[in-house]
C-alpha positions in Angstrom: 155.0 63.5 143.1 157.3 62.5 145.9 154.6 63.6 148.4 152.0 61.6 146.6 154.2 58.5 146.6 154.7 59.0 150.4 151.0 59.2 151.0 150.4 56.1 149.0 153.1 54.3 151.0 151.5 55.4 154.2 148.1 54.2 153.1 149.5 50.8 152.0 151.1 50.4 155.4 147.8 51.2 157.1 146.1 48.5 155.0 148.7 45.9 156.2 148.1 47.0 159.8 144.3 46.7 159.3 144.6 43.2 158.0 146.8 42.2 160.9 144.3 43.6 163.4 141.5 41.7 161.8 143.3 38.5 162.6 143.4 39.3 166.3 140.6 38.1 168.6 137.9 40.6 169.2 138.6 40.8 172.9 142.3 41.3 172.5 141.5 43.9 169.8 139.2 45.7 172.3 141.9 45.8 175.0 144.6 47.0 172.5 142.4 49.8 171.3 141.5 51.0 174.8 145.2 51.0 175.7 146.2 53.2 172.9 143.8 55.8 171.3 146.7 57.1 169.1 147.3 53.6 167.8 143.6 53.3 166.9 143.7 56.5 164.9 146.3 55.0 162.6 144.0 52.0 162.1 140.9 54.2 161.6 142.6 56.1 158.8 142.8 52.9 156.8 139.2 52.0 157.6 138.1 55.5 156.6 139.8 55.2 153.2 138.2 51.9 152.5 134.8 53.2 153.6 135.1 56.2 151.4 136.0 54.0 148.4 133.1 51.7 149.0 130.6 54.6 149.4 131.8 56.3 146.2 131.7 53.0 144.3 128.1 52.3 145.3 126.6 55.8 145.1 128.9 57.6 142.7 128.6 60.8 144.7 129.4 62.3 148.1 125.8 62.9 148.8 122.7 60.7 148.5 119.1 61.8 149.2 116.6 59.2 148.4 112.9 59.7 148.8 111.5 56.2 149.6 107.8 57.0 149.9 105.3 59.8 149.5 107.6 62.6 148.4 104.7 65.0 148.0 104.0 64.8 151.7 107.4 66.4 152.5 107.4 69.0 149.7 106.0 71.9 151.6 107.9 71.1 154.7 111.2 71.1 152.9 110.8 74.7 151.8 110.1 75.8 155.3 112.9 73.7 156.9 115.4 75.1 154.4 115.0 78.5 156.1 116.8 77.2 159.2 120.2 77.6 157.6 121.4 76.9 154.1 124.9 76.2 155.2 126.3 72.9 156.5 127.0 72.6 160.2 129.6 69.9 160.2 132.5 70.1 162.6 130.9 72.7 164.9 130.7 71.0 168.2 129.7 74.0 170.4 129.9 74.0 174.1 126.4 75.2 175.1 125.4 73.8 178.5 121.8 72.7 178.6 120.2 73.9 181.8 118.7 74.3 184.3 117.5 70.7 184.4 114.1 69.6 185.6 113.3 66.3 187.3 110.1 64.3 187.3 109.0 60.8 188.5 108.0 58.8 185.4 107.5 55.0 185.6 110.3 53.4 187.5 112.6 56.4 187.0 113.2 59.9 188.3 114.1 61.5 185.0 116.3 64.5 184.6 115.5 66.5 181.5 116.0 69.8 179.7 112.9 71.6 178.5 112.6 74.8 176.5 110.4 76.6 174.0 106.7 77.8 174.2 104.5 75.6 176.4 101.8 75.7 173.8 104.1 74.8 170.9 104.3 71.5 169.1 106.3 69.1 171.3 109.5 67.3 170.2 111.1 64.6 172.4 114.8 64.4 171.6 116.4 61.1 172.7 120.2 60.7 172.9 122.2 57.5 172.3 125.0 55.5 173.8 127.6 56.7 174.8 126.3 60.3 174.7 123.9 62.6 176.6 121.5 65.4 176.2 124.2 67.7 174.9 124.0 65.9 171.6 121.1 68.3 171.1 122.6 71.5 172.5 122.5 73.2 169.0 119.4 71.4 167.8 117.3 72.7 170.8 118.4 76.3 170.1 117.3 76.0 166.4 114.0 74.5 167.3 113.2 77.0 170.1 113.6 79.8 167.6 110.9 78.1 165.4 108.4 78.0 168.3 108.9 74.3 169.2 108.7 73.0 172.7 111.6 70.6 173.2 112.0 68.0 175.9 115.5 66.3 176.1 115.7 63.5 178.8 118.7 61.7 180.2 118.1 58.0 179.4 118.1 55.3 182.2 121.7 54.6 183.2 122.9 58.2 182.5 123.3 60.6 185.4 121.4 62.5 186.7 118.4 60.2 185.8 118.0 57.7 188.6 115.9 54.6 189.5 113.3 55.2 192.2 113.9 51.8 193.8 117.1 49.9 194.4 115.1 46.7 193.7 114.2 47.6 190.1 116.0 45.5 187.5 118.7 47.5 185.7 117.4 46.6 182.3 118.8 48.1 179.1 116.4 46.3 176.8 114.6 48.1 174.0 111.2 47.7 175.6 112.4 49.4 178.7 113.7 52.4 176.7 110.4 52.7 174.8 108.4 52.4 178.1 110.5 55.2 179.7 109.6 57.5 176.8 105.9 56.9 177.1 106.1 57.2 180.9 107.8 60.6 180.5 105.2 61.8 178.1 102.5 60.7 180.5 104.1 62.3 183.4 104.4 65.6 181.5 100.8 65.3 180.2 102.0 65.3 176.6 99.4 63.6 174.5 101.2 63.7 171.2 104.8 64.6 170.2 107.3 64.2 167.4 109.8 61.7 168.6 113.4 61.9 167.3 116.7 60.2 168.2 119.6 58.0 167.3 121.2 54.9 168.7 119.5 53.9 172.0 117.4 57.0 171.9 116.4 56.4 168.2 115.4 52.9 169.2 113.2 54.3 172.0 111.6 56.6 169.4 111.0 53.8 166.9 109.4 51.6 169.7 107.0 54.4 170.5 106.2 55.2 166.9 105.6 51.6 166.1 103.5 50.6 169.2 101.8 54.0 170.0 101.3 55.8 166.7 98.4 57.7 168.2 101.0 59.4 170.4 103.3 60.4 167.6 103.2 63.4 165.3 106.1 61.9 163.4 109.5 60.3 163.7 113.0 61.3 162.9 115.4 58.3 163.2 119.1 58.1 162.5 120.0 54.7 160.9 116.4 54.0 159.9 114.4 51.2 161.7 116.1 50.4 165.0 113.8 47.8 166.6 116.0 44.8 167.3 115.3 41.4 165.7 116.5 39.4 168.7 115.3 36.1 167.3 117.8 36.4 164.5 120.6 38.3 166.4 123.0 35.3 166.2 123.2 35.4 162.4 126.6 36.9 161.7 127.1 39.8 159.3 130.1 40.3 157.0 133.5 40.3 158.7 134.0 44.0 158.3 130.7 44.9 160.0 131.4 42.3 162.7 134.7 44.1 163.4 132.9 47.4 163.9 130.8 45.8 166.6 133.8 44.6 168.7 132.5 46.5 171.8 129.2 44.6 171.7 131.0 41.2 171.8 133.4 42.6 174.5 130.4 43.3 176.7 129.1 39.7 176.4 132.0 38.7 178.8 132.7 39.7 182.4 136.0 41.0 181.0 134.0 43.6 179.1 132.0 44.6 182.3 135.3 45.0 184.2 136.8 47.0 181.3 133.9 49.4 181.1 133.9 49.8 184.9 137.6 50.6 184.9 138.0 52.5 181.7 134.6 54.0 181.1 135.9 57.4 179.8 138.7 55.9 177.8 136.5 53.3 176.2 133.6 55.7 175.4 136.0 58.3 174.0 137.4 55.6 171.7 133.9 54.8 170.5 133.3 58.5 169.7 136.5 58.6 167.6 135.8 55.3 165.8 132.1 56.1 165.1 132.7 59.7 164.0 136.1 59.9 162.3 135.4 63.3 160.7 134.1 65.0 163.8 136.7 67.2 165.4 135.3 67.3 168.9 137.5 68.8 171.6 138.1 67.6 175.2 135.7 70.0 176.7 132.9 68.6 174.5 133.6 65.1 175.5 134.0 65.8 179.2 130.7 67.7 179.3 129.0 64.5 178.2 131.2 62.0 180.1 129.9 63.2 183.5 126.6 61.3 182.6 128.6 58.1 182.5 129.3 58.4 186.3 125.8 57.1 187.1 126.0 54.1 189.4 123.7 52.3 186.9 125.7 53.1 183.7 127.7 49.8 183.5 124.8 47.6 184.5 122.4 49.1 182.0 125.0 49.1 179.2 126.0 45.5 179.7 122.4 44.3 180.0 121.5 46.2 176.8 124.1 44.5 174.7 123.6 41.1 176.2 119.8 41.2 175.9 119.9 42.1 172.2 121.8 38.9 171.5 119.4 36.8 173.6 122.1 36.3 176.2 120.2 37.9 179.1 116.5 37.7 180.1 114.5 40.9 180.1 112.6 42.5 182.9 109.3 40.7 183.2 107.6 44.1 183.5 108.3 44.7 179.8 107.6 41.1 178.6 104.4 42.0 176.8 105.9 45.0 175.1 108.9 42.9 174.0 106.6 40.3 172.6 104.9 42.9 170.4 108.3 44.2 169.3 109.5 40.7 168.4 107.0 40.8 165.5 109.0 43.7 164.0 106.0 46.0 163.8 105.8 48.5 160.9 106.0 52.3 161.6 103.0 54.1 160.1 103.7 57.7 161.2 105.3 60.2 158.9 109.0 59.5 159.1 112.4 61.0 158.0 115.3 58.7 158.3 118.9 59.9 158.1 122.3 58.2 157.7 125.7 59.7 158.1 128.1 58.7 155.2 130.9 58.9 157.8 129.3 56.7 160.4 132.0 54.3 161.6 129.7 51.7 163.2 126.5 51.6 161.1 127.4 52.2 157.4 125.0 54.5 155.4 122.5 52.9 153.1 120.0 54.0 150.5 117.2 53.1 152.8 115.8 50.4 150.6 116.5 47.4 152.9 114.5 48.9 155.7 111.6 50.2 153.6 109.4 47.3 154.4 109.2 48.5 158.0 107.7 51.8 157.1 104.0 51.6 156.1 103.5 55.4 156.2 105.2 58.3 154.4 108.9 58.0 154.7 111.8 60.0 153.3 115.5 58.8 153.6 118.6 60.9 153.2 122.4 60.6 153.7 124.6 63.4 154.9 128.2 63.4 153.7 131.1 63.0 156.2 128.7 62.9 159.2 129.3 60.2 161.8 127.2 58.3 164.3 126.5 61.2 166.6 124.5 62.9 163.9 122.4 65.5 165.8 125.6 66.9 167.4 127.7 66.8 164.2 125.0 68.2 161.9 122.5 70.0 164.1 121.0 72.2 161.4 120.3 69.3 159.1 118.7 67.3 162.0 116.6 70.3 163.1 115.5 70.9 159.5 114.2 67.4 159.3 112.1 67.9 162.4 110.7 71.3 161.1 110.0 69.6 157.8 107.8 67.0 159.4 106.1 69.4 161.7 105.3 71.8 158.9 104.1 69.0 156.5 101.7 67.7 159.2 100.3 71.2 159.9 101.7 71.2 163.4 103.9 74.3 162.8 102.8 77.4 160.9 
């Protein structure tokens, strides 16, 4: 009983701290968190408790799997995908190094990428997010290779060792550029159709291609559902709690944020990993393996432009103006889709998928994984790979 009372007292103290932090300006809050990761962890415990309570209140369970459309489409694929592994893969970071890397000129980039699996197998493009790299898919690729899938995992623009071919090319991080890079890579590799899958920036690139080039897509696996940005309405604020989760985006609107990312790129990105995936017990080796990608000379410029452009505070590259115009209409995605949320995501809270349903005009299944955070493919590789196998099997692209 004494122990329980002590735990309650600690939780109450954390609530007080959390309320105090909420009164601070977002920029001061950003600096304070970067200066002390240990101090952040105390705050995150409070945020995690509140998030758990909210999730339980609204779902009533620790797991939610909602089929939003065409459940029959996915039925046969589910049985095959289940053979990957019946056990959960949470908290298994792994340290597999993806290599050797290949390089190819594609559009404005020389893209570094990992490729494996049979050359005549169904192709899956695995797109990483910010601030991560291709090792988010280290375990996923192994699982897919065993199923006869050809996997291609590129480093996004701004992440070493992918480079720009010309010093005169605008360092744009806008969504149209990310989608164009994916199409350019498929063209360069002479891949006519592929299943596109990703999360965060990479998930956005996958959504762009699925929406604008459905003839090139076998299907889509997207973490956090529909990720195409509604820039016209980006200045409409969300609720205060969600606004606080996006502190880093507001930080990057200022030159202070650019300077902070330049000076503290590893400390800042590691903080984001901890905030966004509070249940993921990654070790230093796992982080450092990925952090090498942040040493690209274009990392800061691409990051800052990405977060300013999405709020309408920076112009895009004229090269992608036509594509961005098409994206501004928030086009629906018609290809077969599985969307996944992590119930432990510390930046984009899990949903039941209903709010984004209007953006999917084709078959779409939505599910939520308990405890999993924002870096979902790396935190739950078996579940992510199973979704891909499910789509490939259901569309007769995998026997």
